[in-house]
C-alpha positions as CSV (number, residue, x, y, z in Angstrom):
1,M,0.0,0.0,0.0
2,P,1.4,3.3,-1.0
3,S,2.0,5.6,2.1
4,H,3.1,8.7,0.4
5,P,1.3,9.3,-2.9
6,D,2.2,12.2,-5.1
7,I,0.6,15.3,-4.1
8,G,-1.4,16.9,-6.9
9,A,-2.0,13.6,-8.8
10,T,-4.3,14.0,-11.6
11,S,-7.0,11.7,-10.1
12,G,-7.3,13.9,-7.0
13,V,-8.5,12.9,-3.6
14,G,-12.1,11.6,-3.8
15,W,-12.3,10.8,0.0
16,L,-10.5,12.0,3.0
17,L,-10.8,11.4,6.7
18,S,-8.3,13.2,8.9
19,T,-7.4,13.1,12.6
20,P,-4.9,15.4,14.1
21,R,-2.1,13.0,13.5
22,L,-3.2,10.8,10.6
23,T,-5.0,11.6,7.3
24,L,-6.4,8.8,5.2
25,T,-7.2,9.4,1.6
26,S,-8.4,7.5,-1.5
27,P,-8.6,8.8,-5.1
28,G,-11.6,6.6,-5.9
29,G,-12.2,2.9,-6.8
30,D,-14.8,0.5,-7.8
31,A,-18.2,1.6,-6.4
32,L,-20.4,-0.8,-4.5
33,P,-23.8,-1.3,-6.2
34,V,-26.5,0.4,-4.0
35,Q,-30.2,1.0,-4.3
36,A,-31.9,3.6,-2.2
37,G,-34.8,2.6,-0.1
38,A,-35.8,0.5,2.8
39,G,-33.1,-2.1,3.7
40,Q,-30.3,-0.3,1.9
41,F,-28.0,-0.1,4.9
42,T,-28.2,-3.7,5.8
43,A,-27.6,-4.8,2.2
44,L,-24.7,-2.4,1.8
45,A,-23.0,-3.8,4.9
46,E,-23.4,-7.4,3.5
47,A,-22.2,-6.2,0.0
48,A,-19.1,-4.5,1.5
49,E,-18.1,-7.6,3.6
50,S,-18.6,-9.8,0.6
51,A,-16.6,-7.6,-1.7
52,L,-13.7,-7.3,0.8
53,R,-13.6,-11.1,1.2
54,Q,-12.9,-11.5,-2.5
55,S,-10.3,-8.5,-2.7
56,P,-6.5,-8.6,-2.3
57,A,-4.8,-7.8,0.9
58,G,-4.8,-4.0,1.7
59,T,-8.2,-3.3,0.2
60,A,-10.7,-1.2,2.1
61,V,-14.2,0.2,1.7
62,V,-14.5,3.9,2.1
63,G,-17.2,6.5,1.4
64,A,-20.3,8.0,2.8
65,L,-23.8,7.0,3.9
66,P,-26.8,9.4,3.8
67,F,-28.9,10.4,6.9
68,D,-31.7,8.0,5.8
69,E,-32.2,5.3,3.2
70,A,-34.1,7.6,0.9
71,A,-30.7,8.8,-0.6
72,P,-28.2,6.3,-2.0
73,A,-25.0,5.5,-0.1
74,H,-21.7,6.0,-1.9
75,L,-19.0,3.5,-1.0
76,W,-16.1,2.1,-3.1
77,L,-13.4,-0.5,-2.9
78,T,-10.0,1.0,-2.8
79,R,-6.5,1.2,-1.2
80,M,-6.4,3.9,1.4
81,E,-3.3,6.1,1.5
82,H,-1.9,6.9,5.0
83,H,-0.3,10.3,5.7
84,R,1.2,10.9,9.1
85,H,1.8,14.4,10.4
86,S,1.8,16.4,13.6
87,P,-1.3,18.3,14.6
88,A,0.5,21.6,13.8
89,E,1.2,20.4,10.3
90,R,-2.3,19.0,9.5
91,A,-3.8,22.3,8.0
92,A,-0.9,22.8,5.6
93,F,-1.0,19.1,4.5
94,V,-4.7,18.8,3.8
95,G,-4.6,22.2,2.0
96,S,-1.8,21.0,-0.3
97,L,-3.7,18.0,-1.6
98,S,-5.5,18.0,-5.0
99,Y,-9.1,17.0,-4.6
100,A,-11.2,15.1,-7.1
101,E,-11.9,17.2,-10.2
102,A,-8.4,18.7,-9.3
103,V,-7.8,22.4,-9.8
104,P,-5.6,22.9,-13.0
105,D,-1.9,23.5,-12.6
106,G,-1.2,27.2,-12.0
107,H,-4.6,28.0,-10.7
108,E,-4.1,29.5,-7.3
109,P,-6.3,28.1,-4.6
110,N,-7.7,31.4,-3.5
111,A,-8.1,32.9,-6.9
112,W,-11.8,32.2,-6.8
113,H,-12.9,35.6,-5.4
114,S,-14.8,36.3,-8.7
115,A,-16.8,33.2,-8.0
116,W,-17.4,33.9,-4.3
117,L,-20.6,32.7,-2.7
118,T,-23.3,35.1,-2.3
119,T,-25.0,35.9,1.0
120,P,-26.4,32.6,2.5
121,K,-30.2,32.3,2.6
122,P,-32.0,30.5,5.4
123,E,-34.1,27.4,4.5
124,P,-36.7,27.9,6.0
125,Q,-37.0,31.3,7.5
126,P,-36.3,31.6,11.3
127,S,-40.0,32.0,12.1
128,A,-40.8,28.9,10.2
129,Y,-38.2,26.9,12.0
130,R,-39.6,28.2,15.4
131,A,-43.0,27.0,14.3
132,A,-41.6,23.6,13.4
133,V,-40.0,23.3,16.9
134,R,-43.4,24.0,18.4
135,A,-44.9,21.2,16.2
136,V,-42.2,18.8,17.6
137,L,-43.1,19.9,21.1
138,A,-46.7,19.1,20.4
139,E,-45.8,15.6,19.4
140,I,-43.7,15.2,22.5
141,E,-46.7,16.3,24.6
142,A,-48.9,13.9,22.8
143,G,-46.6,11.0,23.6
144,T,-45.7,10.2,19.9
145,I,-42.0,10.8,20.4
146,S,-39.6,11.6,23.3
147,K,-37.1,13.5,21.2
148,A,-36.5,14.7,17.6
149,V,-33.6,16.5,16.0
150,L,-34.9,19.2,13.8
151,A,-32.4,20.6,11.1
152,R,-32.5,23.7,9.0
153,S,-30.1,24.9,6.3
154,L,-28.4,27.8,4.7
155,Y,-27.8,28.1,1.0
156,A,-25.2,30.2,-0.7
157,P,-25.3,30.2,-4.5
158,L,-22.1,30.8,-6.4
159,N,-22.0,33.9,-8.6
160,A,-22.8,33.1,-12.2
161,V,-19.2,33.9,-13.3
162,G,-17.7,31.0,-11.4
163,N,-16.4,27.9,-13.1
164,A,-15.5,24.4,-12.2
165,A,-11.9,25.4,-11.4
166,D,-13.2,28.1,-9.2
167,Q,-15.5,25.7,-7.4
168,R,-12.8,23.2,-6.8
169,A,-10.4,25.8,-5.6
170,L,-12.8,26.3,-2.7
171,V,-12.2,22.8,-1.4
172,P,-8.5,23.1,-0.3
173,A,-9.2,26.6,1.1
174,L,-12.1,25.4,3.2
175,I,-10.4,22.2,4.4
176,T,-7.4,24.4,5.5
177,A,-9.6,26.9,7.3
178,L,-11.4,24.1,9.1
179,A,-8.2,22.4,10.1
180,R,-6.8,25.5,11.6
181,R,-9.9,26.4,13.5
182,E,-11.1,23.0,14.6
183,T,-7.8,21.4,15.6
184,A,-9.3,18.3,17.4
185,A,-12.0,17.6,14.8
186,R,-12.2,14.8,12.3
187,L,-12.0,16.6,8.9
188,F,-13.7,14.9,5.9
189,A,-14.2,15.4,2.3
190,V,-16.1,13.0,0.0
191,T,-16.9,13.3,-3.7
192,L,-20.6,12.3,-4.1
193,P,-22.6,10.8,-6.9
194,T,-23.4,13.3,-9.6
195,T,-26.9,14.7,-9.5
196,G,-27.2,15.6,-13.2
197,L,-26.0,19.2,-12.6
198,H,-23.4,20.8,-14.8
199,G,-19.9,20.8,-13.8
200,P,-18.0,18.5,-11.4
201,P,-19.9,16.2,-8.9
202,P,-20.9,17.5,-5.5
203,M,-18.5,17.3,-2.6
204,L,-19.3,16.9,1.1
205,L,-16.8,18.4,3.4
206,G,-16.6,19.4,7.0
207,A,-15.1,19.0,10.5
208,T,-17.1,16.8,12.8
209,P,-16.7,16.6,16.5
210,E,-18.5,13.2,16.7
211,T,-17.3,9.6,16.1
212,L,-20.1,7.2,15.8
213,L,-17.8,4.2,16.4
214,R,-14.4,2.7,15.9
215,R,-13.8,-1.1,15.8
216,T,-10.4,-2.7,16.5
217,G,-10.7,-6.4,16.7
218,D,-13.3,-7.2,19.4
219,L,-12.9,-3.7,21.0
220,L,-15.5,-1.0,20.2
221,T,-15.6,2.6,21.2
222,L,-18.1,5.3,20.6
223,R,-18.3,9.0,21.5
224,P,-21.9,10.2,21.3
225,L,-22.6,13.9,21.6
226,A,-25.9,15.5,22.6
227,G,-26.4,18.7,24.6
228,T,-24.8,21.9,23.4
229,A,-23.7,25.4,24.5
230,A,-22.0,28.1,22.5
231,R,-18.4,29.0,23.8
232,H,-17.3,32.5,24.7
233,Q,-13.9,34.3,24.2
234,D,-13.8,35.4,27.8
235,P,-12.4,32.3,29.7
236,V,-14.5,33.1,32.8
237,V,-17.7,33.3,30.8
238,D,-16.7,30.2,28.7
239,H,-16.2,28.1,31.9
240,A,-19.5,29.2,33.3
241,R,-21.2,28.2,30.2
242,A,-19.6,24.8,30.4
243,M,-20.6,24.3,34.0
244,A,-24.1,25.4,33.1
245,L,-24.3,22.8,30.4
246,L,-23.1,20.1,32.8
247,R,-26.0,21.1,35.2
248,S,-28.7,21.6,32.6
249,G,-31.6,19.2,33.2
250,K,-32.8,19.8,29.6
251,D,-29.4,18.9,28.0
252,Q,-28.9,15.9,30.4
253,A,-32.2,14.5,29.3
254,E,-31.4,15.0,25.7
255,H,-28.1,13.2,26.2
256,R,-29.6,10.4,28.1
257,H,-32.0,9.6,25.3
258,V,-28.9,9.0,23.0
259,V,-26.9,6.9,25.5
260,D,-29.8,4.8,26.6
261,D,-30.8,3.9,23.0
262,L,-27.2,3.0,22.1
263,G,-26.9,0.8,25.2
264,R,-30.1,-1.1,24.3
265,R,-29.0,-1.5,20.6
266,L,-25.4,-2.5,21.5
267,R,-26.0,-5.1,24.3
268,P,-26.9,-8.0,22.0
269,W,-23.6,-7.6,20.2
270,C,-21.4,-7.3,23.4
271,Q,-19.9,-9.6,26.0
272,S,-19.1,-6.4,28.1
273,L,-20.4,-2.9,27.8
274,D,-19.1,0.1,29.9
275,I,-21.4,3.2,29.8
276,P,-20.5,5.9,32.4
277,A,-23.4,7.1,34.5
278,R,-22.9,10.8,33.7
279,P,-21.6,12.6,30.6
280,R,-18.5,14.8,30.5
281,L,-17.6,17.9,28.5
282,H,-16.3,18.0,25.0
283,A,-14.9,21.2,23.5
284,T,-14.7,22.3,19.9
285,G,-13.5,25.7,18.7
286,R,-17.0,27.2,19.1
287,L,-19.1,24.8,21.1
288,W,-19.4,22.8,24.3
289,H,-21.0,19.4,24.0
290,L,-21.9,16.7,26.5
291,T,-20.3,13.4,25.6
292,T,-20.2,9.8,27.0
293,P,-17.3,7.6,26.0
294,I,-18.6,4.1,25.5
295,H,-16.4,1.1,25.5
296,A,-17.4,-2.5,24.6
297,R,-15.9,-5.9,23.9
298,L,-17.8,-7.6,21.1
299,R,-19.1,-11.2,21.2
300,H,-17.4,-13.7,18.8
301,P,-17.6,-13.6,15.8
302,A,-17.4,-9.8,16.1
303,P,-19.6,-8.0,13.7
304,S,-17.8,-5.7,11.2
305,A,-17.5,-1.9,11.8
306,L,-19.9,-1.2,9.0
307,T,-22.5,-3.7,10.1
308,L,-22.5,-2.0,13.5
309,A,-22.5,1.4,12.0
310,C,-25.6,0.5,9.8
311,A,-27.4,-1.0,12.8
312,L,-26.9,2.0,15.0
313,H,-27.4,4.8,12.4
314,P,-29.2,7.2,12.7
315,T,-28.8,7.5,16.4
316,P,-31.0,9.7,18.6
317,A,-28.2,12.3,18.5
318,V,-29.2,13.1,14.9
319,C,-32.7,11.7,14.6
320,G,-34.7,11.2,17.8
321,T,-36.5,8.5,19.6
322,P,-38.4,6.3,18.9
323,T,-36.4,6.4,15.7
324,P,-39.1,5.6,13.2
325,A,-41.6,8.1,14.6
326,A,-38.9,10.8,14.8
327,A,-37.7,10.2,11.3
328,A,-41.2,10.4,9.9
329,L,-41.7,13.7,11.6
330,I,-38.4,15.0,10.4
331,R,-39.3,14.2,6.8
332,T,-42.7,16.1,7.3
333,L,-41.2,19.2,9.0
334,E,-37.7,19.8,7.5
335,A,-37.8,22.2,4.5
336,V,-34.8,20.6,2.7
337,P,-33.8,16.9,2.6
338,R,-30.6,16.3,4.6
339,R,-29.0,14.0,2.0
340,Y,-25.5,13.3,3.6
341,F,-25.7,15.8,6.5
342,S,-25.8,13.8,9.8
343,G,-25.0,10.7,7.8
344,L,-21.7,8.8,8.1
345,V,-18.2,9.1,6.6
346,G,-15.6,6.4,7.1
347,W,-13.8,3.2,6.2
348,M,-13.6,-0.5,6.8
349,D,-10.8,-3.0,6.0
350,K,-10.8,-6.7,5.3
351,T,-10.6,-7.6,9.0
352,G,-13.9,-5.8,9.7
353,D,-12.0,-3.0,11.6
354,G,-13.1,0.5,10.7
355,H,-13.9,4.1,11.8
356,W,-17.2,5.9,11.1
357,V,-17.9,9.6,12.0
358,I,-21.1,11.5,11.8
359,S,-21.1,14.2,9.1
360,L,-21.8,17.3,11.1
361,R,-20.5,20.8,10.9
362,C,-20.4,20.4,7.1
363,G,-21.6,21.5,3.7
364,E,-22.3,20.1,0.3
365,L,-20.7,22.0,-2.5
366,D,-21.8,21.7,-6.1
367,A,-21.4,23.7,-9.4
368,D,-24.2,26.1,-8.3
369,G,-23.4,26.8,-4.6
370,L,-22.8,25.5,-1.1
371,R,-25.6,24.3,1.3
372,L,-25.0,24.1,5.0
373,H,-27.1,22.2,7.6
374,A,-27.4,22.4,11.4
375,G,-29.8,20.7,13.8
376,A,-30.9,20.8,17.4
377,G,-32.4,18.2,19.7
378,I,-35.9,18.9,20.7
379,V,-37.1,17.5,24.0
380,R,-39.9,18.5,26.4
381,A,-38.0,21.3,28.0
382,S,-36.9,22.9,24.7
383,R,-37.7,26.4,23.8
384,P,-38.1,27.5,20.0
385,E,-35.8,30.5,20.4
386,S,-33.0,28.6,22.2
387,E,-33.2,25.8,19.6
388,L,-32.8,28.4,16.8
389,A,-29.9,29.9,18.6
390,E,-28.2,26.5,18.8
391,T,-28.4,26.0,15.1
392,E,-26.9,29.4,14.5
393,A,-24.0,28.5,16.9
394,K,-23.5,25.3,14.9
395,F,-23.5,27.1,11.5
396,A,-20.8,29.3,12.8
397,T,-18.2,26.6,12.3
398,M,-18.5,26.5,8.5
399,L,-19.4,30.2,8.2
400,A,-16.2,31.2,10.0
401,A,-14.2,28.9,7.8
402,L,-15.8,30.4,4.7
403,E,-14.9,33.9,5.9
404,D,-11.3,32.8,6.6
405,A,-11.0,31.4,3.0
406,R,-12.5,34.6,1.6
407,R,-10.1,36.8,3.5
408,S,-7.0,34.7,2.7
409,T,-4.4,36.4,0.5
410,R,-3.7,35.2,-3.1
411,R,-0.7,32.9,-2.6
412,A,0.5,29.8,-4.4
413,R,-0.8,26.5,-3.3
414,P,1.9,24.4,-1.5
415,T,3.7,22.3,-4.1
416,A,4.5,18.6,-4.2
417,A,8.2,19.5,-3.7
418,A,7.5,21.6,-0.6
419,A,5.4,18.7,0.9
420,L,8.1,16.3,0.1
421,A,10.7,18.5,1.7
422,A,8.6,18.7,4.8
423,R,8.5,14.8,4.9
424,R,12.3,14.7,4.7
425,T,12.6,16.9,7.8
426,G,10.1,14.8,9.7
427,G,7.0,16.9,9.0
428,I,5.0,14.3,7.1
429,R,6.1,10.7,7.4
């Protein structure tokens, strides 16, 4: 397996998943046949396991799953390329890569100002979102559901003068900005199936704080998040907000829905399961979250990472509970289909090991513009204005990265030679 592919290869990076010290990439591969609709996720896990059994050593499945089975998953067989780096070097490295539909040589990554996105427009308007929250609260009061995660979106069209090169130049600029701002996040970028639009295929990219699961042999770890508070630049205020989140009955209840549901679904697969009684704090660049680290030892034979991911997805952290009723309500109330927002991005190898993250703090970019999504968990104690404010705080991650990219100066993209020189000095190994 190549560990240091040439930066700027003409195929480009079609899939990327990056932790602070390791970036995994794939240029593409043989797509697994999928059919959207009920049963897609189970069939997909079976197809992936079968394809890997028949593949040579070093093969993996990578890609993205949508929020629900109404949209097609996009997974392919490939050989992942491993790039090791320090946390301080990650931003420069991911920004130096050429992504699928690569920017032509000589086109500077920030020379897309003429194609800059116009002002993002809310979908729906804030008043309509507050009304939708009230509709969810009515269902909770009626006993139909206990929790639903309600999302809204922002859409920023590209100016008409933009072209494919301008669009693709956005990708490394945004990934770089996200890496600099969200130093602990899992960065991801996935080229998606074409939707029939002109220009290059869509790309999903973002910086998620949440790992659904990681399987290593018979060991399984999960890091569910639920319960959110905006951070503050003043350390005293920031600490007070964190402590208030830990004490919040509303946020504790929202988080407990997630943890209890995951425990119920996991127990049949596990010989041991460790779920702490109370959550702890998880910090991102702009938000505090409640998180509960879950550790399990799987029964033999251990189910694959993708089988487990498909069995758990979507969790109450992104959908609600009971899942079928919450999902039906989401389809009725949300103005725009989520597609791959709050879906999964990840990989699985021939042994069944893998890592799957939830696609949050992200956007979907196509030749016409960029759409961002953000959601909030609605429980009995929720208030419409507070839930709207939570989505605004979550949008801020991508909006700040966009602003960073827009303000960045016109400078040459890091070259392959520069990256190789960094490797020789121990920067990228």
